[in-house]
N, C-alpha and C positions, 0 to 999 in steps of 0.2 A: 773324743769323749773321755773324762777321769774314771778313776777306779769307783768313786761313788755313782756315777750311770752306768757300768757296765756290769760290775759285778755285784751290787747290794738292792739299785733302784727296781730291777728286773725282778726281783725275790718281792719285794714292796708290792710292787704294780700285779703279778700274779694272785697274792694274797690280796687286796683289794678288789679287783676286777673282777675274784670269780667269787665275788660275795652273791649268795643265792638269793638274794633279795632282786638283784638284774636280771636275774637268768629270765624272767617272764619277759624284760623286755628285749633279749636278744632275742628269744622264740619268738614273739611276734613278727620283727623288722624283717629278721632271717627269715622264716619262710615263704617271705616273697623271691626271694633273690632268685634269678634264673638265669641261661644262655653261660658266655664267657662272663666271666666272673674276677674281679680286681679287687680286691683288699687294701686298703690303707692304712698302715699302723697295724699291722698283725700281732704285734706285742709280743704275749706267750703261748698265744693260739687260744684263748678261751674260746672265741665263736665255732671253732670246727665241730662241735659235738651239735649244735642248733642249725645248720645249714640241710637243707632240703635232702634228701637220700637219694634221691636221684642224681643229684648235684658230682660229676667225676674227677672236675679239675678245678683250681682255684690258682691264681696269681696273687702273689702276696708282696709287700713292700716293708720295710721299716726300717727307719735311720740307724738304731741303737743294735748293733752285734751282740752286744749282751743278753739278749732274750734268746737267742737262738737256740741255747742249749735247752730250756725249759719247753721254747716250740717244740723241738724237735720229738720231744715225748710226745705228746700229743699229735702229731704230721704222724707218728708210724701205727699210734692207734687207731689213725684214720681211715677209713676206705674211700678217702677224698685225697689224689694227688695234688701236691701242693708245692709249686711251683717259688719256690723262695726267695729273694731277693732284698740286699741291702741297700736300701736306695733311699733316700729325699723325696718325699712326695712334692714337693715344692718345684723338681724337676725331673718330670717321668721321662726315660726312653722310649716308651709307647707310640706306637701311631696315633695318628687323629682316629677314632672313632671305630675302635678296636672294643669296644667291651659293651657287653648289653646290661652290665651291673656292675657297680661299682658300691664297694662297703666301707663304713667309718663309724667307728664304733669307739668314743670316748679319747678321739683321738687329736682331732680339731682344735681341742685346749689348749695343745704344746705345742704345734708348728708353729716356726717362727713368723714363716710369711703366709699366714692360712688363706689370705685372698688366693697367692699366688697357687696355692695348692689345689684352693677351690678352681681354678680356671684350667689348672690339667685335669683335673675332671670332669669337668665340662669337657674339654677339649678331647681327650681318650673315651668319650662315651660314643654310644654309637647312636644319630636320632632317634629322639624316641627313647632311649635310654633312661636306665633309672638310677639314683644314687640313693640307696639306702645309708641310712645312720642315725645313731643314738648318744648324744652328748651332752654332756655338764656345763652349766654354765649362767649366766644372767638371770636371777630370778626378777618375778615382777612385783616382789614386794622391795618397799623401799626399805624400808632396816635390815632386810636380809641382804639385800645389794649394799649396802654403809658396807657391813662386816666383810662381803664378798672384795671389796675395792681395798678395806683396810688388810684384809690379810692375800691377796694373791702376789706381793712382793717375799712373802715369806714362800706361799705354796709353790713361787718360782723355781726355788731353791730345792725345795724336797722333793719337788716332782719334776725337776729337771724341763722345765720351761711351761709347765702346766698352770693356765689361768683360771683363777673360779668366776670371772668376772664377764667371760666374753658371751657378747650377745648371738646366738649362733642361727636364731632366725634372722635377724640382718645380715649376717655373715653370707647365709645359703641363696637370700634370696637375692643379695645384690648382682646374683650369677647367674640363678635360674629364674625362668619365667612364671615356672607353673611347681609350687612347690606346695604339701601337706603335710604341717606340723603338730604333734600333741603336745602340751606341754605341760608337766606335772611334777609333783615332788617324787622322788622312789621312796618305794617303803620302808621306812627302819633305818633311813640314814638321817644324817645332819643336814638339815636344810641348806646350810652353806655350802656344801658338796652335793647335794642329792637334789638339784633343781635339773630336774631334763626336758630334753628336746629329741621326740624320735616323729621320723619324717620320710618323705619319697620327695625328690625333688626329679622331674624329669627336664631331658632334654628336648629341643624343641626341633619338628622333626621338617 
């Protein structure tokens, strides 16, 4: 990773993903998390303040070591013990059937081999375990889709691999049999970047 990815992008991510218009979506999805928890794409730790109070420990992974400095501030301020690891979500060292919950927020857009990452999420979940996610992606509106497709090559450079046009529903449903997803435009965000997928996918028992 270069200078931009490690020194500049973390601050841009922290600013954009701390947007208060996204807070309610985080609250809604993270309130359901329980048990042994893994968060993929921990970033600067924005989710920490939205986890249930009874959660005591969280294992997190993020491929970008540049976000660690910003994440550390939130980790120190949290009552949750965070086991922070610099890892690629496409290849996890955890054993099969380890976690009750896996969390991903605004992460699947930027993982290069996203299908491989979802396969790994499924693998490390216990039978009956749940994958909780909030992601932005491909709109149902054909006019918005056209702009998402046009701008994704630029966005991939600015956002270090971020795609505006990934069909998150399709990607998750390819890996999980039981998926509940809500799709909506986020309040007060441009439609090109603000089409959200909020959902829970359950691993078969």
